[in-house]
C-alpha positions as CSV (number, residue, x, y, z in Angstrom):
1,M,112.1,106.3,13.6
2,L,108.6,107.0,14.8
3,G,108.1,108.8,10.9
4,N,109.5,105.5,9.7
5,L,106.7,103.6,10.9
6,G,104.7,104.3,8.0
7,R,106.9,102.2,5.5
8,L,106.2,99.0,7.5
9,S,104.4,96.6,6.5
10,L,100.9,95.4,8.2
11,Q,102.7,92.3,9.9
12,Q,105.8,94.6,10.9
13,K,103.4,96.6,12.0
14,M,101.4,93.8,14.0
15,G,104.4,92.5,15.5
16,I,106.1,95.4,16.9
17,G,102.7,96.0,18.7
18,I,102.0,92.3,19.7
19,G,105.7,92.3,21.0
20,I,105.2,95.9,22.9
21,A,102.2,94.8,24.5
22,A,103.9,91.7,25.6
23,L,106.8,93.7,27.3
24,I,104.3,95.6,29.3
25,A,101.6,92.4,30.3
26,L,105.3,90.8,31.1
27,L,106.2,94.1,33.3
28,A,102.3,94.2,35.0
29,G,102.5,90.6,35.5
30,A,105.6,90.9,37.2
31,W,104.8,93.5,39.4
32,M,101.4,91.9,40.6
33,W,103.3,88.7,41.1
34,G,105.9,90.2,42.9
35,Q,103.2,91.9,45.1
36,T,101.0,89.3,45.9
37,P,101.4,87.4,49.4
38,D,102.3,84.2,49.9
39,Y,98.7,82.6,51.6
40,R,98.6,80.3,53.8
41,V,96.1,78.4,55.6
42,L,95.0,80.1,59.0
43,Y,92.3,77.6,60.1
44,S,90.7,74.6,58.5
45,N,87.0,72.8,58.8
46,L,85.7,76.0,60.3
47,S,82.0,75.5,61.3
48,D,79.6,78.7,59.7
49,R,79.6,80.6,62.9
50,D,83.0,80.6,63.4
51,G,84.0,81.1,60.0
52,G,81.7,84.7,59.9
53,A,83.0,85.7,63.3
54,I,86.7,85.4,62.1
55,I,86.0,86.6,58.8
56,E,84.4,89.7,60.9
57,S,87.4,90.3,62.6
58,L,89.7,90.0,59.5
59,Q,87.7,92.6,57.9
60,Q,88.1,94.9,60.8
61,M,91.8,94.8,61.3
62,N,92.4,94.8,57.6
63,I,93.9,91.3,57.2
64,P,93.7,90.4,53.3
65,Y,92.0,86.8,53.1
66,K,90.6,84.1,50.4
67,F,89.3,80.7,50.5
68,A,91.2,77.0,49.7
69,E,89.1,76.0,46.6
70,G,87.9,72.6,47.5
71,G,89.5,72.1,51.4
72,G,87.4,75.5,52.6
73,A,89.9,76.6,54.4
74,L,90.5,79.7,55.9
75,M,94.0,81.7,54.0
76,V,95.9,84.8,55.1
77,P,99.0,86.1,54.2
78,S,102.0,83.8,55.7
79,N,103.4,86.7,56.9
80,E,100.6,87.4,59.2
81,V,99.2,84.3,60.0
82,H,101.2,84.3,63.9
83,E,99.7,87.9,64.1
84,A,96.3,86.9,62.8
85,R,96.0,83.9,65.2
86,L,96.8,86.0,68.6
87,K,94.1,88.6,67.8
88,L,91.9,86.1,67.5
89,A,92.7,84.1,70.3
90,S,92.3,87.2,72.5
91,Q,88.8,87.6,71.0
92,G,88.2,83.8,71.9
93,L,87.5,82.5,68.4
94,P,87.8,80.1,66.8
95,K,84.9,78.5,69.5
96,G,85.4,75.2,68.0
97,G,81.0,75.3,66.8
98,T,80.8,74.7,70.7
99,V,78.7,76.9,73.0
100,G,79.4,77.5,76.3
101,F,78.1,78.7,79.4
102,E,77.1,82.0,77.1
103,L,74.1,80.3,76.3
104,M,72.5,81.2,79.5
105,E,72.9,85.0,79.1
106,N,70.5,84.7,76.5
107,Q,67.6,83.0,78.5
108,K,63.7,84.3,78.2
109,F,61.6,85.5,80.0
110,G,59.1,82.6,81.4
111,I,61.3,79.6,80.0
112,T,60.3,76.3,81.4
113,Q,62.8,74.9,84.2
114,F,62.9,71.7,81.6
115,A,64.2,74.2,78.7
116,E,66.6,75.5,81.4
117,Q,67.9,72.2,82.7
118,V,68.5,71.4,78.9
119,N,70.3,74.9,78.2
120,Y,72.3,74.4,81.4
121,Q,73.5,71.0,80.0
122,R,74.2,71.8,76.5
123,A,76.4,74.7,78.0
124,L,78.1,72.2,80.1
125,E,78.9,70.0,77.4
126,G,80.4,72.8,75.5
127,E,83.0,74.2,78.1
128,L,84.1,70.6,78.8
129,A,84.6,70.1,74.9
130,R,86.5,73.4,75.1
131,S,88.4,72.2,77.9
132,V,89.3,68.5,76.1
133,Q,90.2,71.0,72.7
134,T,92.9,72.9,74.8
135,I,95.2,69.3,74.5
136,G,97.4,69.9,72.0
137,A,96.4,66.4,69.8
138,V,92.4,67.1,69.7
139,A,91.2,69.3,66.5
140,S,87.8,68.4,68.0
141,A,85.9,67.0,71.1
142,R,81.8,66.3,71.4
143,I,80.7,65.3,74.7
144,H,77.1,64.2,75.5
145,L,76.3,63.9,79.5
146,A,73.2,61.9,80.5
147,I,72.3,63.1,83.7
148,P,69.3,61.3,85.6
149,K,66.5,63.2,86.9
150,P,67.3,63.6,91.3
151,S,64.8,61.2,92.8
152,V,64.1,61.2,96.8
153,F,63.6,57.2,96.7
154,I,67.2,55.6,97.2
155,K,66.6,52.5,95.2
156,E,65.6,54.6,92.1
157,Q,68.6,56.9,92.4
158,Q,71.0,56.7,89.2
159,K,74.3,57.7,88.7
160,P,74.9,59.8,85.5
161,S,77.3,59.0,82.5
162,A,79.2,60.3,80.1
163,S,80.5,59.7,76.1
164,V,83.5,61.7,74.6
165,V,84.0,61.8,70.7
166,L,87.4,63.4,69.4
167,T,88.6,64.1,66.5
168,L,92.8,63.5,66.3
169,R,95.2,65.9,64.6
170,G,96.6,64.1,61.4
171,G,99.3,61.5,62.8
172,R,98.9,62.2,66.3
173,L,97.9,60.0,69.2
174,L,96.7,59.6,72.9
175,D,98.2,57.6,75.4
176,S,96.9,56.1,78.6
177,G,97.9,59.1,80.9
178,Q,96.0,62.0,78.7
179,V,92.7,59.5,78.1
180,S,93.1,58.9,81.8
181,A,93.4,62.9,82.6
182,I,90.3,63.3,80.1
183,V,88.1,61.1,82.0
184,H,88.9,62.5,84.8
185,L,88.5,66.0,83.9
186,I,85.1,64.7,82.7
187,S,84.2,63.2,86.0
188,S,85.0,65.5,88.2
189,S,83.4,68.1,86.5
190,V,79.9,66.2,87.4
191,P,78.5,66.0,90.3
192,D,78.7,62.2,91.0
193,L,79.8,61.3,87.8
194,E,82.9,58.3,88.5
195,A,85.2,58.0,86.0
196,K,84.4,54.3,85.3
197,N,81.0,55.7,83.8
198,V,83.3,57.9,81.1
199,T,83.8,56.5,77.4
200,V,86.3,57.8,75.2
201,V,86.6,57.3,71.7
202,D,88.5,58.8,68.9
203,Q,86.9,59.7,65.1
204,D,87.6,56.1,63.9
205,G,85.4,54.3,66.6
206,T,88.3,53.0,68.8
207,L,87.9,52.7,72.4
208,L,90.0,54.8,74.3
209,S,89.4,54.6,77.8
210,A,89.6,50.3,77.9
211,G,91.1,49.9,81.1
212,Q,91.1,52.7,82.6
213,D,88.9,51.4,85.9
214,D,91.3,51.2,88.9
215,N,90.8,47.9,90.1
216,G,94.0,47.1,90.2
217,T,94.5,44.1,87.3
218,G,96.9,43.5,84.9
219,M,99.6,45.4,83.8
220,D,98.3,49.2,82.1
221,A,101.2,51.9,80.9
222,K,102.0,53.2,83.8
223,Q,103.6,49.8,85.2
224,I,104.8,49.2,82.2
225,E,106.6,52.3,81.9
226,Y,107.8,51.9,85.7
227,V,109.4,48.5,84.7
228,K,111.2,50.5,82.1
229,Q,112.5,53.4,84.2
230,V,113.7,50.9,87.1
231,E,115.7,49.1,84.4
232,Q,117.1,52.5,82.8
233,G,117.9,53.3,86.5
234,Y,120.4,50.0,86.9
235,I,121.6,50.7,83.5
236,K,122.8,53.8,84.0
237,R,124.2,53.3,87.3
238,I,126.4,50.2,85.8
239,E,127.9,52.7,83.2
240,N,128.0,55.5,85.4
241,I,130.4,53.5,88.0
242,L,132.6,51.9,85.1
243,A,132.5,55.0,82.6
244,P,135.8,56.4,84.4
245,L,137.5,53.5,84.9
246,Y,136.8,52.2,81.3
247,G,135.0,55.2,79.4
248,A,131.5,55.2,78.3
249,E,132.0,53.9,74.9
250,N,133.2,50.9,76.2
251,V,130.5,49.6,78.3
252,R,127.3,48.0,77.4
253,A,124.8,47.1,79.8
254,Q,120.8,45.3,79.9
255,V,119.1,44.9,82.6
256,T,115.9,42.9,83.1
257,A,113.7,43.9,86.4
258,N,111.2,41.1,87.3
259,V,108.1,43.7,88.9
260,D,106.0,42.3,91.1
261,F,102.9,44.7,91.2
262,A,100.4,42.5,93.4
263,R,98.7,43.8,96.1
264,V,99.0,41.8,98.8
265,E,97.3,42.4,102.4
266,Q,98.1,39.8,105.0
267,T,96.1,39.6,108.8
268,S,97.6,37.1,110.7
269,E,96.9,36.2,114.6
270,T,99.6,34.7,116.9
271,Y,99.6,33.4,120.5
272,K,102.2,33.1,122.8
273,P,102.9,29.9,125.2
274,N,101.6,29.6,128.7
275,Q,102.8,31.4,130.8
276,S,103.0,31.7,135.1
277,P,100.1,32.6,136.8
278,A,102.1,35.5,138.7
279,D,102.8,37.0,135.3
280,A,99.3,36.6,133.7
281,S,96.7,38.5,133.9
282,I,93.6,37.4,135.8
283,R,90.5,38.2,133.6
284,S,87.9,36.5,136.1
285,Q,87.5,34.6,139.5
286,Q,84.6,32.7,140.9
287,N,85.1,30.6,144.9
288,S,82.6,28.7,146.0
289,E,82.0,26.4,149.6
290,T,79.9,23.5,150.5
291,L,79.0,22.5,153.9
292,N,77.3,19.3,154.1
293,G,76.2,17.5,157.9
294,S,75.0,17.8,161.1
295,G,78.3,20.1,162.0
296,L,78.5,21.3,166.0
297,A,75.0,20.4,166.7
298,A,73.7,19.6,170.5
299,S,73.0,15.8,171.3
300,G,72.1,13.7,173.7
301,V,69.0,13.3,175.7
302,P,66.4,16.4,175.8
303,G,65.7,17.5,179.6
304,A,66.8,19.2,182.2
305,L,70.3,18.3,182.6
306,S,71.4,18.8,179.2
307,N,71.1,22.5,179.7
308,Q,73.3,22.6,182.7
309,P,76.8,23.3,183.0
310,P,78.9,20.3,182.3
311,V,80.3,18.6,185.5
312,P,84.0,17.9,185.8
313,A,84.9,14.9,184.4
314,T,85.4,11.8,186.6
315,A,86.7,9.0,183.3
316,P,90.0,8.3,183.5
317,I,92.7,10.7,181.8
318,V,93.5,7.9,179.2
319,A,90.3,7.1,177.0
320,P,90.3,3.5,176.0
321,P,90.6,2.6,172.0
322,N,87.4,2.0,171.1
323,A,86.4,5.6,173.0
324,Q,88.9,7.0,170.5
325,G,87.2,5.4,167.3
326,A,84.1,6.8,168.3
327,Q,85.5,10.3,169.1
328,A,86.8,10.5,165.2
329,A,83.6,9.1,163.7
330,S,81.6,12.1,165.1
331,A,84.3,14.6,164.1
332,A,84.2,13.4,160.5
333,R,80.7,13.4,160.0
334,L,80.0,16.9,161.5
335,D,83.6,18.9,159.5
336,N,81.9,17.8,155.6
337,L,83.0,20.8,153.6
338,H,83.4,21.2,149.9
339,K,85.4,24.6,148.5
340,E,85.6,25.2,144.8
341,S,87.9,28.2,143.3
342,T,87.9,28.7,139.3
343,V,90.3,32.0,138.0
344,N,90.0,32.9,134.3
345,Y,93.3,34.2,132.6
346,E,94.0,36.6,130.0
347,V,95.1,35.0,126.8
348,D,98.5,36.0,125.1
349,R,97.7,36.7,121.4
350,T,99.1,39.3,119.0
351,I,97.1,40.4,115.4
352,S,98.7,42.2,112.9
353,H,98.0,43.8,109.3
354,T,100.7,43.6,106.5
355,V,99.7,45.6,103.4
356,M,102.9,44.5,101.2
357,P,104.0,47.5,98.7
358,V,103.5,47.1,95.5
359,G,105.9,47.1,92.8
360,I,108.6,44.9,94.5
361,I,111.5,43.8,92.5
362,K,111.2,40.0,92.7
363,R,114.5,39.4,90.9
364,L,117.5,41.2,88.5
365,S,118.6,40.1,85.4
366,V,121.9,41.7,84.7
367,A,124.4,41.6,81.0
368,V,127.7,43.9,80.6
369,V,129.9,43.9,78.2
370,V,133.1,45.8,78.3
371,N,135.2,46.3,75.9
372,D,139.4,45.4,75.6
373,K,141.3,48.0,77.1
374,K,143.1,50.4,75.2
375,S,146.6,51.8,75.7
376,A,149.0,53.8,74.0
377,D,152.8,53.4,73.7
378,T,155.3,56.4,73.9
379,K,155.4,56.5,70.0
380,G,151.0,56.9,70.5
381,K,150.5,53.6,68.7
382,V,147.4,52.2,70.4
383,S,146.8,48.8,71.3
384,S,144.2,46.6,73.0
385,R,144.1,43.8,75.6
386,P,141.8,41.3,77.2
387,L,140.8,42.2,80.5
388,S,142.4,40.1,83.5
389,D,140.9,38.0,85.6
390,K,141.6,40.5,88.5
391,E,139.8,43.1,86.6
392,K,136.7,41.2,85.8
393,A,136.0,40.6,89.5
394,Q,136.5,43.8,90.3
395,I,134.1,44.9,87.9
396,D,131.6,41.9,89.5
397,M,131.9,43.3,92.8
398,L,131.4,46.9,91.5
399,V,128.0,46.1,89.6
400,K,126.8,44.1,92.3
401,D,127.4,47.0,94.7
402,A,125.9,49.3,92.2
403,V,122.6,47.0,91.2
404,G,122.1,45.8,95.0
405,F,122.5,42.5,94.0
406,D,120.9,39.5,96.4
407,A,121.6,36.0,95.2
408,S,119.0,34.6,97.9
409,R,116.3,36.2,95.1
410,G,117.8,34.8,92.7
411,D,119.5,37.9,90.6
412,S,121.9,36.4,88.3
413,L,125.1,39.0,86.6
414,N,127.0,38.1,83.6
415,I,130.0,39.8,82.9
416,E,132.0,39.5,79.3
417,N,134.8,40.9,77.9
418,A,135.0,41.3,73.9
419,S,136.4,43.6,71.4
420,F,134.1,46.4,70.1
421,K,134.1,46.7,66.2
422,D,134.9,50.4,65.4
423,Y,132.4,51.4,62.9
424,G,132.7,54.9,63.8
425,E,130.7,57.1,65.4
426,A,127.6,58.0,62.9
427,A,128.1,62.1,62.8
428,P,124.7,63.5,62.9
429,K,124.0,64.2,59.4
430,E,123.7,68.1,58.6
431,V,120.8,68.7,56.4
432,P,122.0,70.4,53.2
433,I,121.4,73.7,52.2
434,W,119.7,72.9,49.1
435,K,116.7,71.5,51.7
436,Q,116.8,74.4,54.4
437,T,113.6,75.9,54.8
438,D,115.4,79.5,54.7
439,M,117.7,78.8,51.3
440,I,114.2,76.9,49.6
441,E,111.8,79.8,50.4
442,L,114.9,82.3,48.8
443,A,115.7,79.6,45.9
444,K,111.7,80.4,45.5
445,E,112.1,84.1,45.1
446,I,115.2,84.0,43.3
447,A,113.4,81.6,41.0
448,K,110.4,83.9,40.6
449,Y,112.5,87.2,39.4
450,L,115.0,85.2,37.2
451,I,112.0,83.8,35.3
452,I,110.5,86.9,34.8
453,T,114.0,88.4,34.0
454,I,114.4,85.6,31.0
455,V,111.3,85.7,30.0
456,M,111.8,89.7,29.3
457,L,114.9,89.2,27.5
458,L,113.4,86.5,24.9
459,V,110.2,89.4,24.5
460,I,113.0,91.5,23.8
461,F,115.9,89.5,21.8
462,K,113.0,87.3,19.6
463,V,109.6,89.2,19.4
464,I,110.6,93.3,19.6
465,K,114.1,93.5,18.2
466,P,113.4,91.4,15.2
467,A,110.4,93.7,15.1
468,L,112.2,96.5,14.8
469,R,115.1,96.3,11.9
470,P,113.2,98.0,9.1
471,L,112.9,100.8,10.9
472,A,116.8,100.9,11.7
473,A,117.1,100.2,7.8
474,F,115.1,103.4,7.4
475,K,116.9,105.3,9.3
476,V,120.2,104.1,7.5
477,D,119.0,105.2,4.1
478,D,117.6,108.5,5.1
479,H,121.0,109.2,6.8
480,V,122.6,108.1,3.5
481,G,120.2,110.2,1.2
482,H,121.0,113.1,3.1
483,A,124.7,112.8,3.4
484,P,127.1,114.0,1.1
485,A,128.2,111.4,-1.2
486,H,132.0,111.1,-0.2
487,A,130.3,110.3,3.1
488,A,128.6,107.8,1.3
489,A,130.9,106.0,-0.7
490,E,133.0,105.8,2.9
491,H,130.5,104.1,4.9
492,A,130.1,102.1,2.0
493,E,133.9,101.4,2.0
494,E,133.3,100.6,5.1
495,E,131.8,98.2,4.8
496,I,133.2,96.8,1.7
497,I,136.4,95.1,2.4
498,M,139.2,97.3,0.6
499,P,141.7,95.6,-1.6
500,T,145.3,96.7,-0.3
501,S,146.4,97.5,-4.5
502,P,145.6,100.9,-5.0
503,S,145.5,100.7,-8.5
504,Y,142.8,101.8,-11.1
505,E,141.7,98.8,-11.9
506,N,141.2,98.0,-8.0
507,N,139.1,101.2,-8.0
508,L,137.3,100.4,-10.8
509,N,136.3,96.7,-9.3
510,L,135.6,98.4,-6.0
511,A,133.2,101.1,-7.6
512,K,131.4,97.9,-9.6
513,Q,130.8,96.0,-6.3
514,I,129.2,98.9,-4.6
515,A,127.0,99.9,-7.4
516,Q,125.9,95.7,-7.4
517,Q,125.4,95.3,-3.6
518,E,124.6,98.8,-2.9
519,P,122.9,100.6,-5.9
520,K,120.7,103.1,-3.4
521,I,124.5,104.9,-2.2
522,V,126.0,104.9,-5.9
523,A,122.3,106.4,-7.0
524,S,122.5,109.0,-3.9
525,V,126.3,109.7,-5.1
526,I,125.7,110.5,-8.9
527,K,122.1,112.5,-7.7
528,E,124.9,114.6,-5.7
529,W,127.5,115.1,-8.5
530,V,124.2,116.1,-11.1
531,N,123.6,118.9,-8.2
532,G,127.1,120.1,-8.5
533,N,127.9,118.9,-4.8
534,G,130.8,116.6,-6.1
């Protein structure tokens, strides 16, 4: 076959060469395509410092890598992404472009106190930023601390403050609880830093730390969430108590709770009515006496007679009336005595200080809808009927006991019976097999090798095989030229349809036909006859 290449024209030789080269290139490309791993993003938006450290670690671990065009993302083979991340994380990479307390390890000798304080503040900011970046929704964080100089004068002392700039991941948001956690994390890490002095914003300039002061004004997200939990708790109670009787799919309940979050402190001082002195406690008592007049002083003519003992009375026993009046006037004049007594009793009073609890339920509004009751007869036919008044009364009593119904605070309860529309339970939609991740990856692999196979077949049958047809014709000619004449004739007869009549005319016509269609074969047969081989 190779000896017949010289008989081909230049175009035929070029066609064969191009076909063989294309086939070889296709095989080589297919092999390289099959060996090329699927690269995925390992990290993106890396700083120069982190990028250099990560590349050095990947080279030591013999993990191939490349950079994505445009985005600057670092990519590694998909089957080594998770392993590479774990190994790099064990080395503390990436550091997020921030430096922590390792900055203090390279202190120069003779550094000033101001520079040392600046390095400490930078290290503290870096450590706080790393801590904030551990939150899943935070891609990166920058923290700025404003720490005033300490002063010995109380009036000149200032409180530190902090500003936080967060870059959130795509499609991720922080709720109020996470923002509050970041604020308290930073405030508790810096001495004398109050939570109200920490400001948090995102990459769009949205203030996230608004409403973080614990002043108790307004409703924050925690209070709204608490109301939802209270309402869901009551709904669950209602459905749990009615489900065994009517079925979980036949009961629907909704509860609206009016919750009071006001902080109330009350101080009262009460006084009881006056009580008897015997039961009261004496606080103080004061008595005073005043005596006015001559009292029992001596009277009469001074002299020796007045100093002598009295003589027996000679006057009559019964005194005259005027004598008794004079004696009474003398006694009144001598006995002018004034007494005062003041008693102070303790006042009975009660002082009470009451702090009202926060989150008191002021009012409940409950609505319950129950489906018609279903029953089946002996033949299995299902029928439904409305609820009776007795059943409704039973539901009303059960719901009131379940939610702690209190009419004095204005609670309302509405129970309705209706026929539910049966739309059928929507079964969870299964992901089609052609949308499953594993099947997509398998289809990609199969499609890759199928495309390679199709291209190879096209090259073989459309390029190489047509170019090799002249070589096959030359091979047939050579074989026929060296074969016996009768063999060539038989070969020709195989290609030409033989007539059914074995007459001479038919043989002659057959010979003419062969001579016209295959002159080379006829020439070969005649050559054999001339050489005496016939």
